[in-house]
N, C-alpha and C positions, 0 to 999 in steps of 0.2 A: 294729195293734190290741196291747194291753197285756195281758198272762199275768199275772194277781198272785194269788198262794197265797194261800188263806186257811188257815196255820197252826195257827190254832185248831182245824184240823178232825183236828192229826195229834198222838196220843196221845203220840208220842217224842219232842216239845219242849215248852214252854212259856214264857212271857213274862213275867217278875214286877215290875212295878213297884221300880225301885230297885237291883234285878239285874240286873247288868250294862246301865244303862239301859233295861231293858225289850226288850232286843233277842231273839230267836227262838234258845231255847240249848237242848242237847239237856238232857231233864227231869232234874234230881238235880244238875245240874252248873252250872258259870257258862262252858261252852264253846259260844259261838255255830254256829250251823247253818252260816253264811254261812262261816266260817273253815274247816269241814271241806270244805263245795264248792265254797269257792276253790281250796282245797289238791289237791284230787282232779284237780286242772287238770295238776301235774305231780307229784303222788307217786301211789303204788299205792293200794290200797285197805289193803295191809296197813304199807305206811309211814305212813300216816293214823292206823291204830288205836294204831300204836307210838309216835306223835311226841304224840297228842293223847288217850290214855286214853280211846278209844271202843272201844264194842264192832262187829264185823261187822253184829250185826243192827241196832243203832242208826243204821249209816251203810244198810245196807240198806231200813230201814224209812223215811228218811228221802228218799231216792233214790228207791223205789218208788211213793213221795205226790207226789213231784215229776214224774217220768214220766208218773203216769197221771192228774193233774191236767192235764196242758200237752195230754193226750191228748183225755179226758173228763171237762173240769171239771164237779163236781157236788158241790153244797154238804154232801148228805148223805154222803159218801164220807169215810170217816175212817185215819188214818194206818195203826191195826192192822187194818184190813179190807184193807190193801194189803200189809203185812207177813205176812198168814195166807194171802194167794193166789199 
């Protein structure tokens, strides 16, 4: 079974054709979400914030979206809803 996240439901990120090859990036940046997630394996949230110039809110919004999507996928749920809960 494969879990595929619908990043279009996460308001903290965007995918723009021609911008970082259309990868999902933090909104208003060129930083791919995958870069932050991969680095969280070895770095603390604080280290990632410093290294990649992202905020705790941006990281939390994405991590909450991922966690909740994997638990109870729902096409009607958005990243903003996760950040508020």
